[in-house]
C-alpha positions in Angstrom: -19.8 -10.6 4.6 -16.9 -13.0 5.1 -13.8 -11.8 3.5 -11.7 -14.9 3.7 -9.3 -15.8 1.0 -8.4 -12.5 -0.4 -5.4 -12.0 1.9 -4.3 -14.8 -0.3 -0.6 -14.9 -0.7 1.1 -12.1 1.2 4.2 -14.2 2.1 4.6 -15.6 -1.4 4.3 -12.2 -2.9 7.1 -10.9 -0.7 9.4 -13.9 -1.4 8.7 -13.7 -5.1 9.6 -10.0 -5.2 12.8 -10.3 -3.2 15.6 -8.8 -5.3 13.2 -7.8 -8.1 12.8 -4.2 -7.2 9.0 -4.5 -7.4 8.4 -4.1 -3.7 10.3 -2.6 -0.8 12.5 -4.4 1.6 10.2 -3.2 4.3 7.2 -4.9 2.7 9.2 -8.2 2.4 10.3 -8.0 6.0 6.8 -7.5 7.4 5.4 -10.2 5.2 8.0 -12.8 5.9 8.3 -11.9 9.6 4.6 -11.9 10.1 4.1 -15.3 8.6 7.1 -16.8 10.5 5.7 -15.4 13.7 2.4 -17.1 13.0 4.3 -20.4 12.4 6.2 -19.9 15.6 3.0 -19.6 17.6 1.3 -22.6 16.0 1.3 -26.1 17.5 -0.1 -29.4 16.3 -3.8 -29.6 16.8 -3.4 -32.9 18.8 -1.0 -31.2 21.2 -3.4 -28.3 21.7 -6.3 -30.6 22.4 -4.3 -32.6 24.9 -3.2 -29.4 26.7 -5.1 -29.1 30.1 -5.2 -25.4 29.6 -7.3 -25.6 26.4 -10.9 -24.8 27.2 -13.4 -27.6 26.4 -15.2 -25.5 23.8 -12.0 -24.8 21.9 -11.1 -28.5 22.1 -14.4 -29.3 20.5 -13.9 -26.8 17.7 -10.4 -28.1 17.0 -11.8 -31.7 16.8 -14.4 -30.4 14.3 -11.8 -28.7 12.2 -9.9 -32.0 11.8 -13.1 -33.8 10.7 -13.6 -31.0 8.2 -10.0 -31.3 7.0 -10.3 -35.0 6.6 -13.6 -34.5 4.7 -11.8 -32.0 2.4 -9.4 -34.8 1.4 -11.7 -37.8 1.2 -14.8 -36.2 -0.3 -13.7 -32.9 -2.0 -10.4 -34.4 -3.2 -8.4 -31.4 -1.9 -4.7 -31.7 -1.1 -3.7 -33.9 1.8 -0.9 -32.1 3.5 0.0 -30.2 6.7 -2.3 -27.2 6.1 -4.9 -26.7 8.9 -3.3 -29.4 11.1 -1.8 -26.8 13.5 -3.4 -24.1 15.6 -2.2 -20.6 16.6 -3.8 -18.0 18.9 -2.7 -14.6 17.6 -4.4 -12.6 20.3 -6.1 -10.4 17.7 -9.2 -10.4 15.5 -7.5 -10.5 12.1 -4.4 -12.2 10.8 -3.8 -9.8 7.9 -5.2 -6.4 6.9 -5.7 -6.0 3.2 -5.5 -2.8 1.2 -7.5 -2.4 -2.0 -7.8 0.7 -4.2 -9.5 1.9 -7.3 -9.8 5.2 -9.2 -12.4 7.8 -8.2 -14.5 7.1 -11.3 -13.8 3.4 -12.0 -14.4 0.0 -10.3 -11.1 -1.5 -11.7 -8.9 -2.5 -8.8 -5.3 -1.3 -8.7 -3.0 -4.3 -9.0 0.5 -5.1 -7.6 2.6 -7.4 -9.7 5.2 -9.9 -8.6 7.7 -12.0 -10.7 6.7 -15.5 -9.7 3.0 -15.2 -9.0 1.7 -12.5 -11.3 -0.6 -9.6 -10.3 -3.2 -9.3 -7.6 -5.7 -6.6 -6.7 -4.7 -6.3 -3.1 -1.8 -5.9 -0.8 -1.7 -7.5 2.6 0.0 -6.4 5.9 0.3 -8.2 9.2 0.2 -4.8 11.0 -2.9 -2.6 10.8 -0.8 0.6 11.0 1.2 -0.4 7.9 -2.0 -1.1 6.0 -3.5 2.3 7.0 -0.3 4.0 6.0 -0.4 2.4 2.5 -4.1 3.3 2.2 -3.3 6.9 3.1 -0.5 7.0 0.5 -2.9 5.7 -2.2 -5.6 8.3 -1.3 -2.9 11.0 -1.6 -2.5 9.7 -5.2 -6.3 10.4 -5.8 -7.4 6.7 -5.4 -10.2 5.4 -3.3 -8.8 2.9 -0.8 -10.3 0.5 1.7 -8.7 -1.5 4.5 -10.3 -4.5 6.0 -9.2 -7.3 8.3 -9.0 -10.9 6.9 -9.3 -13.9 9.2 -7.3 -16.4 7.1 -5.1 -16.5 4.0 -3.4 -19.1 1.9 0.3 -19.5 1.0 -0.8 -21.7 -2.0 1.0 -24.7 -0.3 4.3 -22.9 -0.3 4.7 -23.1 3.5 3.7 -26.8 3.9 7.3 -27.6 4.5 7.2 -25.3 7.5 4.0 -26.9 8.9 1.4 -25.5 6.6 -1.2 -22.7 7.0 -2.5 -23.0 10.5 -5.9 -22.8 12.0 -6.3 -19.5 13.8 -8.3 -18.0 16.7 -9.6 -15.5 14.2 -12.1 -18.1 12.8 -12.0 -21.3 14.8 -15.1 -20.2 16.7 -17.2 -19.5 13.6 -20.5 -21.5 13.1 -20.0 -25.0 11.7 -21.0 -24.2 8.1 -18.8 -21.1 8.0 -15.8 -22.9 9.4 -16.3 -25.6 6.8 -16.5 -23.2 4.0 -13.4 -21.3 5.1 -11.2 -24.4 5.3 -12.5 -25.7 1.9 -11.9 -22.2 0.4 -8.4 -21.8 1.6 -7.2 -25.3 0.8 -8.7 -25.0 -2.7 -6.2 -22.2 -3.5 -3.5 -24.9 -3.4 -5.3 -26.7 -6.3 -5.1 -24.0 -9.0 -3.9 -20.5 -9.3 -3.8 -18.1 -12.2 -1.1 -15.5 -11.6 -2.9 -12.7 -13.4 -6.5 -13.2 -12.4 -7.6 -12.5 -8.8 -11.3 -12.9 -9.8 -10.7 -16.3 -11.3 -8.8 -17.5 -8.3 -11.3 -16.2 -5.7 -14.4 -17.2 -7.7 -13.0 -20.8 -8.0 -12.4 -21.0 -4.2 -15.8 -19.6 -3.5 -17.4 -22.2 -5.8 -15.5 -25.0 -4.0 -16.5 -23.7 -0.6 -20.2 -23.5 -1.5 -20.2 -27.0 -3.1 -18.2 -28.5 -0.3 -20.2 -26.7 2.4 -23.5 -28.0 1.1 -22.1 -31.5 0.8 -20.7 -31.4 4.4 -24.0 -30.3 5.9 -26.0 -32.8 3.9 -23.8 -35.7 5.1 -22.7 -34.6 8.6 -24.5 -31.4 9.7 -27.1 -31.3 12.4 -30.6 -30.1 11.6 -29.8 -26.9 13.5 -26.6 -26.4 11.6 -28.4 -26.9 8.3 -31.2 -24.4 9.3 -28.6 -21.9 10.4 -26.6 -22.2 7.2 -29.7 -21.9 5.0 -30.7 -18.7 6.7 -27.2 -17.3 6.5 -26.9 -18.2 2.9 -30.2 -16.5 2.1 -29.0 -13.3 3.7 -25.7 -13.6 1.9 -27.5 -14.0 -1.4 -29.7 -11.0 -0.8 -26.7 -8.9 0.1 -24.7 -10.0 -2.9 -27.6 -9.2 -5.2 -28.0 -5.8 -3.5 -24.3 -4.9 -3.7 -23.8 -6.1 -7.2 -26.9 -4.3 -8.4 -25.5 -1.0 -7.1 -22.1 -1.8 -8.5 -23.8 -2.1 -11.9 -25.4 1.2 -11.4 -22.1 2.9 -10.6 -20.4 1.1 -13.6 -23.0 2.6 -15.9 -22.4 6.0 -14.5 -18.6 5.7 -15.0 -19.1 4.4 -18.5 -21.5 7.2 -19.5 -20.5 10.2 -21.8 -21.1 12.6 -18.9 -18.4 15.0 -17.9 -16.4 14.0 -14.8 -18.1 16.6 -12.7 -21.6 15.2 -13.6 -20.3 11.7 -12.9 -19.1 12.7 -9.5 -22.5 14.2 -8.7 -24.4 11.1 -9.9 -22.0 8.9 -8.0 -22.6 10.7 -4.7 -26.3 10.5 -5.2 -26.2 6.8 -6.0 -24.0 6.0 -2.9 -26.4 7.9 -0.7 -29.4 5.9 -2.1 -27.4 2.7 -1.7 -26.9 3.3 2.0 -30.5 4.4 2.5 -31.7 1.2 0.8 -29.4 -0.9 2.9 -30.8 0.6 6.1 -34.3 -0.2 4.9 -33.6 -3.8 4.0 -31.7 -4.3 7.2 -34.7 -3.2 9.3 -37.3 -4.9 7.2 -35.7 -8.3 6.4 -32.9 -8.8 8.9 -34.5 -7.6 12.1 -32.1 -4.6 12.4 -29.1 -6.9 12.5 -26.7 -7.7 9.6 -23.1 -8.6 9.1 -22.3 -5.9 6.6 -22.4 -2.7 8.6 -18.6 -2.4 8.5 -18.6 -3.0 4.8 -21.2 -0.4 4.2 -19.3 2.2 6.3 -16.3 1.9 4.0 -18.2 1.2 0.8 -16.4 2.8 -2.2 -15.2 1.7 -5.6 -12.4 -0.4 -4.0 -14.8 -2.3 -1.7 -17.2 -2.9 -4.6 -14.3 -4.2 -6.8 -13.5 -6.7 -4.1 -17.1 -7.9 -4.0 -16.9 -8.7 -7.7 -13.6 -10.6 -7.3 -15.4 -13.0 -5.0 -18.6 -13.6 -6.9 -18.3 -12.7 -10.6 -17.3 -16.1 -12.0 -18.8 -18.4 -9.3 -21.9 -19.5 -11.4 -19.5 -20.4 -14.3 -17.4 -22.6 -12.0 -20.5 -24.3 -10.5 -21.7 -25.0 -14.1 -18.3 -26.4 -15.0 -18.5 -28.7 -11.9 -21.9 -30.0 -13.1 -20.6 -30.5 -16.7 -17.8 -32.6 -15.2 -20.4 -34.9 -13.6 -19.8 -33.6 -10.1 -16.4 -35.3 -10.2 -13.9 -33.2 -8.2 -10.8 -34.7 -9.9 -12.1 -33.9 -13.3 -13.3 -30.5 -12.2 -9.9 -29.6 -10.8 -8.1 -30.9 -13.9 -10.2 -28.6 -16.0 -9.6 -25.6 -13.7 -5.9 -26.2 -13.8 -6.0 -26.3 -17.6 -7.9 -23.0 -17.6 -5.5 -21.4 -15.2 -2.6 -22.1 -17.6 -4.2 -20.2 -20.4 -3.9 -16.5 -21.2 -6.6 -14.6 -19.4 -8.8 -13.8 -22.4 -8.8 -17.5 -23.5 -9.4 -18.6 -19.9 -12.4 -16.5 -19.5 -13.9 -17.4 -22.9 -13.5 -21.2 -22.2 -14.9 -20.9 -18.7 -18.0 -19.2 -20.1 -18.4 -21.8 -22.9 -21.4 -24.1 -22.4 -19.4 -27.2 -23.3 
């Protein structure tokens, strides 16, 4: 399962919290320093493509990325700025490692709050060891924590004056449809952002990536790319349904009137059944190969909470897009209006049929 987007705004968080006392100087230093190092390593795509040392395959992928970026502007009406017009090779498989946490008997993600951008259900680190240390500290508090690598993140347009969010080696080699979706997802975070609602923000970006990805493939994708994307989306849909069904079973356990000891026993049994069912589905439907083995290995309340953040409101955003006649400008205007509302009003209006 791709986890793009949720690294989100690690630099903006740190900048917002500077001097506020809500985060440590060390966290600010690693966030700002990590992003500035990323910018230092980045070069304009045209320069990288002209470099004789750039392998032909990488040159082709960079050219594709620019066609996708142009499409994001011309067809999806996403911001036309410097983001994804530069490239950096970080020499590692993830740009940021996210930490998420939830109580032992709850699926509610722990949040960290920042003065300028509100609260988010994750905390990002440019160094894996720092993320692991934070996760260990959260576990010592009795929380379930999960650490996962993220291939890309958005600074919400804040860093465009520095050259914008760059393309990275962590995702440039992805299949065409996945590369398209990632770029559309990350740039869409610059359109609208609700400071107190991670699920709203991520579900909006996922809706844009799905709508945009389908449109790109319909207009420009090869038959092979469309077939590959259709098969991958079918697997994603099956896994989402699987994981969200088990999330619902756990939610029912946690909401029951049972004593905590009984809830713990039922939870352990449910998690064991979930993993057994995954193994069966993987063997029967996916030929023994799937992209979610790592997720299953660390599956806990925190991981299931993140899953919900990416998917819970996507159908409502897709319905809103259709109600706006498939017009991106009108759609984005409505989403911006929603983002400005208090959370309860925002969710109610998004769910409204008209």
